[in-house]
C-alpha positions in Angstrom: -5.6 0.1 -10.4 -5.2 3.8 -10.1 -7.0 5.5 -7.2 -7.4 9.3 -7.4 -8.6 11.1 -4.2 -11.2 13.7 -5.1 -10.4 17.1 -3.6 -6.9 16.2 -2.7 -4.2 18.9 -3.0 -1.8 18.8 -5.9 1.6 17.1 -5.5 3.2 20.5 -5.4 0.8 21.8 -2.7 1.5 18.6 -0.6 5.3 19.1 -1.0 5.1 22.8 0.0 3.0 22.1 3.1 5.1 19.0 4.0 8.2 21.2 4.2 6.5 24.1 6.1 4.2 22.3 8.6 5.7 19.8 11.0 2.3 18.5 12.2 1.1 18.0 8.6 4.4 16.1 7.9 3.9 13.8 10.8 0.3 13.1 10.1 0.9 12.6 6.3 3.8 10.1 6.9 1.8 8.2 9.5 -1.1 7.9 7.0 1.1 6.9 4.1 3.0 4.3 6.2 -0.4 2.8 7.1 -1.3 2.6 3.4 1.8 0.6 2.3 4.8 -1.2 3.7 8.1 -2.3 2.1 9.0 -5.0 4.7 7.5 -8.2 6.1 5.3 -7.3 9.1 5.8 -10.3 11.4 8.9 -12.1 10.1 12.0 -11.8 7.9 12.9 -13.3 4.5 15.3 -15.7 6.1 12.8 -17.0 8.7 10.1 -17.3 6.0 12.5 -19.2 3.8 13.2 -21.7 6.6 9.5 -22.1 7.3 8.3 -22.5 3.7 11.1 -23.7 1.4 13.5 -26.6 0.7 16.7 -26.3 -1.2 17.7 -28.6 -4.1 20.3 -28.6 -6.9 19.6 -28.6 -10.6 22.1 -29.7 -13.2 22.7 -27.2 -16.0 23.6 -27.9 -19.6 27.3 -27.3 -18.9 27.2 -29.9 -16.1 27.4 -27.4 -13.3 24.9 -27.6 -10.4 22.7 -24.6 -9.6 21.1 -24.2 -6.2 17.3 -23.7 -6.3 14.5 -23.5 -3.8 10.9 -24.8 -3.9 8.0 -24.9 -1.4 8.2 -27.7 1.0 6.0 -30.7 0.3 3.6 -29.9 3.1 3.3 -26.2 2.2 0.6 -25.1 -0.1 1.2 -22.0 -2.2 -0.8 -19.2 -0.4 -1.9 -17.9 -3.9 -4.1 -21.0 -4.2 -5.8 -20.6 -0.8 -8.6 -18.3 0.4 -8.1 -15.5 3.0 -8.9 -16.3 6.6 -12.3 -15.2 7.7 -12.2 -12.8 10.7 -14.0 -13.7 13.9 -16.8 -11.7 15.5 -15.6 -8.2 16.5 -17.3 -8.6 19.8 -14.4 -10.7 21.0 -11.3 -8.4 21.1 -8.9 -11.2 22.1 -10.0 -13.4 19.2 -9.7 -10.4 16.8 -6.2 -9.7 18.0 -5.2 -13.3 17.5 -6.7 -13.4 14.1 -5.0 -10.1 13.1 -1.6 -11.6 14.0 -2.4 -14.7 11.9 -3.6 -12.4 9.1 -0.3 -10.5 9.1 1.8 -13.7 9.0 -0.4 -15.1 6.3 0.2 -11.9 4.3 3.9 -12.3 4.8 3.7 -15.7 3.3 1.8 -14.3 0.3 4.3 -11.6 -0.2 7.2 -14.0 0.2 5.9 -16.3 -2.5 4.6 -13.7 -4.9 6.4 -10.3 -4.4 10.0 -11.3 -4.1 12.4 -10.5 -7.0 14.9 -13.2 -8.0 18.3 -12.2 -6.6 20.0 -13.4 -9.7 17.5 -11.6 -12.0 16.6 -14.9 -13.7 16.0 -17.4 -15.2 12.9 -16.2 -17.0 12.7 -13.0 -15.0 13.0 -10.8 -18.1 14.3 -7.8 -16.1 18.0 -7.7 -17.1 18.8 -5.1 -19.7 21.8 -3.4 -21.4 25.5 -3.5 -21.2 26.6 -3.1 -18.5 23.5 -4.8 -17.2 20.9 -3.3 -15.0 17.6 -4.5 -13.6 14.7 -2.6 -15.2 12.6 -3.5 -12.1 15.0 -1.5 -10.0 16.2 -4.3 -7.7 17.8 -4.4 -5.3 15.8 -1.5 -3.8 17.5 1.1 -1.6 17.0 0.6 2.1 16.3 3.1 4.9 16.3 2.4 8.6 13.6 5.1 9.1 11.3 7.2 6.9 13.1 10.4 5.7 12.1 13.6 4.1 14.5 15.3 1.8 14.3 18.9 2.9 15.7 20.2 -0.4 13.1 18.5 -2.6 10.3 17.3 -0.4 10.8 13.7 -1.5 9.8 11.1 1.0 11.9 8.0 1.4 10.0 5.4 3.3 11.6 3.0 5.9 12.6 -0.2 4.2 14.8 -3.0 5.2 14.0 -5.7 2.6 15.8 -5.1 -0.7 14.0 -7.7 -2.8 10.3 -7.0 -2.3 8.2 -4.0 -3.5 5.8 -2.0 -1.4 2.4 -3.4 -0.8 -0.8 -3.0 1.2 -1.5 -5.9 3.7 -5.2 -6.0 3.1 -4.9 -5.9 -0.7 -2.2 -8.5 -0.8 -4.0 -10.8 1.6 -7.3 -10.4 -0.4 -5.9 -10.7 -3.9 -3.2 -13.2 -2.9 -0.8 -12.4 -5.8 2.0 -10.0 -6.6 1.0 -6.4 -6.0 2.9 -3.1 -6.0 1.4 -0.2 -4.2 2.9 3.3 -4.6 1.8 6.7 -3.5 2.2 9.2 -6.4 3.6 12.4 -4.9 4.9 14.1 -8.0 3.5 15.1 -11.4 6.1 13.1 -13.1 5.1 9.9 -11.2 1.4 10.5 -12.1 2.2 10.9 -15.8 4.5 7.9 -15.8 2.0 5.6 -14.1 -0.9 6.7 -16.4 1.3 5.9 -19.4 2.3 2.5 -17.8 -1.3 1.5 -17.0 -2.5 2.6 -20.5 0.3 0.5 -22.1 -0.5 -2.5 -19.9 -4.2 -2.6 -20.5 -3.8 -2.3 -24.3 -1.5 -5.3 -24.5 -2.6 -8.2 -26.8 -5.2 -10.3 -25.1 -4.2 -13.6 -23.5 -4.8 -16.5 -25.9 -7.5 -19.0 -25.2 -5.0 -21.9 -24.8 -2.8 -19.7 -22.6 -5.8 -18.8 -20.4 -6.7 -22.5 -19.9 -3.1 -23.4 -19.2 -3.0 -20.8 -16.5 -6.2 -22.1 -15.0 -5.0 -25.7 -15.1 -1.7 -24.8 -13.4 -3.6 -23.2 -10.4 
C-alpha cells in the first residue's frame, strides 16, 4: 500500500526546510515517530520470548541438534485472533487500560510476525552472494535517539531492536500480520518503492491448491 499525501512538499523541499527550520524539524520528527516505530512499545524481545515461546531441539540430517523455538501450548498465534474492541470513550480510565493492552497485543503480533530469523534461515530466502549478505538488510542499524544528518538531511530514527522492521501500531494490530511501514523522504526511495510494488503486484497468482492450503493452515 502506497499512501501519497496530496499537496505535500517534495522530498527536496522537506530536506531543505528540515535543515533550516528548527521548529519544523522538531514537529516533523514528532509526527513521523508517531506514524511508525522500530521497537516494541511495552516490552522487549527477550521478555516476549519468555512469555510466548518454548525451546526445543531438532535433530539434523548430520546428527547434530539444532535449538528451535515454538509458541507455548497455551499461547494462540495472535495472527489467528481478532483485535480487541475498545471500550466507550466516555470512561478515560477504561480507555487507558485498553490502550496499554492494545500496545502489548501489538507487541505480540510484531514478535510473531515481524521478526527476522537471526540465522537467516531455514526457508528465509534472504541470504545471497559470496561473501553472504542478507537482502532484507538484517540486522538493522540501531540508534539510541533519532538523528538528523546535517550534511544530507537524512533522518535516522531511534531504534533498539535489530531484528524487526518499522511498523505502525494501529495497522499491525488491525491486519495482524507482517507489515513494514516506511516514510519515503527521497526521490530515490519513491522510485524504488514504486518499482517494488509494481513487481510485487504483477507476480504470478497464487494457485488454487496453494490458496486452500493457506486457508487450512490458519
